[in-house]
C-alpha positions, 0 to 999 in steps of 0.5 A, a space after each residue: 463784955 465791953 472789955 472783951 470788945 475793946 481788947 479785940 479791937 486793940 489786938 486787931 489794930 496792933 496785928 495790922 489786920 488791915 489798913 485804917 482809912 487814913 493809912 496808905 495801903 502802898 506803904 505796907 508794900 514798902 514802896 517809896 515812890 508812888 505815881 500821882 494816882 497812888 500806885 507804886 512805880 517800882 513793880 519789882 515785886 511782880 516781875 517774878 510771877 510766871 505767865 504762860 504765853 501762847 499764840 492762837 492761829 485759829 479755832 474750830 469746833 468738831 463733833 467727837 465723831 469727826 475728831 475720831 475720824 482724823 488721821 495723819 494728813 487730815 486737814 482741820 479748817 480754822 476760823 481765821 483767814 490766811 493773813 489774819 493777825 494771830 492772837 497772843 494770849 497771857 494765861 489764856 487772856 488776849 493781850 495782843 495780836 501779831 504776825 508770824 516771823 521766822 528767827 534762826 529757823 524758829 517761829 516767832 511772832 511780831 506784835 502788831 497791836 496791843 489790846 487796850 485795857 478797856 478791851 481787856 476788861 470787856 473780855 473779862 465780862 
């Protein structure tokens, strides 16, 4: 039995199932440059990850009955006031706020505030 456990331990270490306590986990990423905190400075490996960016003008709640009564020309009142900053969401998570602009006859948004990392973390709870 002792031989089996030693063999499994040796195989696990040889396969690199996880870094040992004295190995740097960022070495496995192949990053040569690291910041003082130990995070890689070269983030090229995440630049191709797609994100869905959306802008939220406001929200409201409707009963199904009220929703079914809507027709062309109906007006839905939203929670935001005119002139309020719009929410900019990445994968449905608030990352910034901004205001509407028109660029070459298309709507755009000018970022007026970036949500702090602390506020983003608090919203995840």
